N, C-alpha and C positions, 0 to 999 in steps of 0.2 A: 504493499499499501504506500510505505512513504517512496519507495521506487518511482512507483506511478506519480506521487507527487512531485519529487525532483524534477521528472522529467518535464510534467506540465509547466512548471516553473521556467525551465529552461528555453521549453518554445514558446512561451509567453515573452519572455526576456528576450529573444531574438528577433521576435516578430516586432517588439517595440522597438528595438534597434534598427531595424530595416525600415521601420516606419520613419522614425527621426531622421535616418541619415536619407531619406527621400525629399527631407525640406531643407533643399540646398541655401545656401547664403551666397552666391552668386549673383542672383538677379537684381538690377537696379528698379527705384520706384515700387517695390512690394505694394506699398500701400495705396496706389492710384485705385480709385473705387471703380468699380464696371470695366467694360471695354471700350469707353468711348466718354470723354466730356472735355471741358475748359477749364485752363488754370487762369491765374489772374497772373499776368506779364509786366514786367518793365524794363525799360532800355536803360542802357548804362553806358557811357562815353568815357574814356580814361582822360584824366588831367595831364597836364605838363608839371614835372616834377626836377627839382634841380638835378644836374647830371644827366637829363635827358639830351637825347639828340634829337635835333629837328633838320629837316630839308625843307628850303623855303625858295618857291621861283616865284618872280615878279613879271608878269606879261601884260602888254596892253596890244593895240592895233599901230601905233608907233612904236616900235620895238626900241628907237634910240632913246625916247623918251625916257624908260625905265633902265636905260643901261647903268645908270650910277646906283641902283638898287641892285645890281647883281654883284657877288662875291666870284671871280673867276677861281676854278679849280687849280688848286694845287697839291694836295692830297686825297685820294680817291675816299668817295662816301664810303660807307658800310652796307650798303642794302642792292643790289643790282636791278632788284625789279623797280625802285623806285626812279631811281636814276639810269635811263636806258642808253648803252652805249652808243647808240644812232644820234641822240639828242643833247643839245649842249649840258654841260655838266657843272656842278658850282659846288663850293664848300657848304658841310652843314653847320649845324650852328649849337654849340653845348651852352647849355642852360646853367650858369654861375650858381654857387652856394646861396644867392640873395633870390634865385628865381627870374634873373634877367639874362638878356641876351644883349650882343653888340651888334647894331644892324647896320650896314651901308646909310650915311646920309643921315638917318635918323637918331643914330647914338644907341642910350639904353632904353632896351623895352622891356617892360615886366610881365613876364608870359606864365609863372607859376599858378596853379589853381585854374588856368583856362583849359579849354581842350582845343584840338587844332582848328576846328572851326572858327571858335572866337578867337584867337591869334591871327586867324587870316582876316577877319571882320577889321580887328584892330589895326593893322597894318594897310589894310585895303582904304580904311578911314585919313588914314596918318597920308597915304601917299598921292590919295584923292585929291589933296590941297593942291600938289603941285602936277600932277598927271589926271589927262582924263580916262576915267573908264579902266582904272589897272584891274588886273586878275591875279589874284594871290593865292599861290597853293603852298598849303603845310602839311606836310606828312611826319609822323612819329617814327624814326629810324631805329629806334633801339628797342622795340615794343618787342620783349622774350619772357617767357616763364620758365622754369626750370621742374620738370616731373623725375622724380627719383622713388625708389622704395620698390616694390612688389608690383611691377610692371613688365610689358615683354622688353622696351628699348626705353631705359631711362636716358632723358635727351632733354637739351635746351631745345625747346620749340619756339621759333620766332614766328611772332605775328605778322601777316601780310597785310592786316588791315587795323582797325582801331577796336575792333572786339573780338575776344576769343572767351570761351566758355570755359570752365573746369573740364565739361564733359569733352570738348574738342580736344583739350591737353591732353587729356588721359588717352584718347582715339591717337593721336599723333605719336603717343609712345607705346603704340602697340597693346592698348589695355591693359586692366589688371590681371595677373596670374591668377590662378585658383588660390594662391595661398594670399593673396591680399587683403587685407580686413576694408571692407567696403561700407561700414559702419563707424567708421573712426578716423577720416582722412584728414590729415593736418597739413594747413595752408598758412604759412607764414608770409607777413607782408610788410612792406617797409614805407612808412608814409607819413609825412610831415616829419621826417626826421626821427621817427619812432618806429622801433619794430612792434607789431601787434601778430597774434597768432589765433586762429580759431581752429574748430575741429567739425567736418562737416559729413552727414549720413548720405551715401550716395544712394542708398537702400530705400529714401525717404523722400516723397513728394514736396517736403518742408525746402530740400535743397534750391527747389526753382525759385524762390523768393528769398533765398538768403544773399547779404551783401557780398558771398563768396562765391556765387554762381559766377557772374564777370568778372573774369582776371585782369589785376592792374599787371603794369611793366614790373619784371623782376619778381613775380611772385615765385614763392618754393611750395610745390604740392609735395608731400612725402605720404607715400601708401605703406600703412603699419604691418608687419607680416602677422598672419594668423597663428594661433595654438599650435596648429599642425606643424608650420613651417620652423615656429620656435624648436618644438620637441624634436624635429629632425636634426634642427642645428645643434642641440644640446648632445643629441644622441652621437652625433659626427665626430662633436668635440670628444666626447667622452670616449670614442673608441681611437680618435688618434691620440690622446694623451696613454689610453691604455697600450696602444702599440708604441708609443715612445718608451714606458716604462719598461714593456717586455723588452725591446730593442737594448735599452740601458742595461737590465738587469744581463740577457743574454750578452751580451759585449762584455760586462764585469766577470763574468763567469768564465768567456772565453779567455781571458787575459788571466784570472786566475790559475787556471787550466792549464796554461802555455808555462806559467812559473813554475807551477809546482811539476810537470814535467822534465823542464829545465833542471830544477833543482834534485829530483829523481836520477836524473840521466849521470848528473855529475857524483 
């Protein structure tokens, strides 16, 4: 009778284990209700920060009229898809620690906290005092984020436009491995001279309304390993340590044996 009870308990435990293992932690947005619906959305445009690199071009119907506002190229800019080899190239502008750039003719222009569109509008307003209908184009050159940890291809991801989501960045890094924690993704952000961090849950719909859903330049995204990966790492470390100890013991025993044989022969 006891044997039947033990067997029944084992079968029950195996069944429960099979059911629980079927509930995988891999999917994203597990709490989205139903098969379709709508979510509140918001747009995000990054703002210029100190040490950012800006590409600025000024054009007009009369190009001679805006020549003074162009800085000829002496060093190549950093992004080929912004400055086409077939078109005129110009220096990029580095935002200084005070949030300013030094622009030809106009002098210092404060750009920190502005979007690229706002910088373009500000320059357009200033140049319009001397030039009829100028066209100003501003691009953020150094927009990149870093994805590390349990992803297929840890990488520095360059952003080709002014907006990237955390999901896009992770996709560029080859997506999470099965060992990555989707419920505790760390995002480190540098903003207004301070480093902040937050943890987001890729398996929750709340991510879509998080201020960390849209990334900012130089964001660092770290995917933590899950318990299985950590257990495997500890197991491998333990085995490596045991192998090292065994190797040391064998080597020591070999040296002692050699000494004993040498003394015995004498």
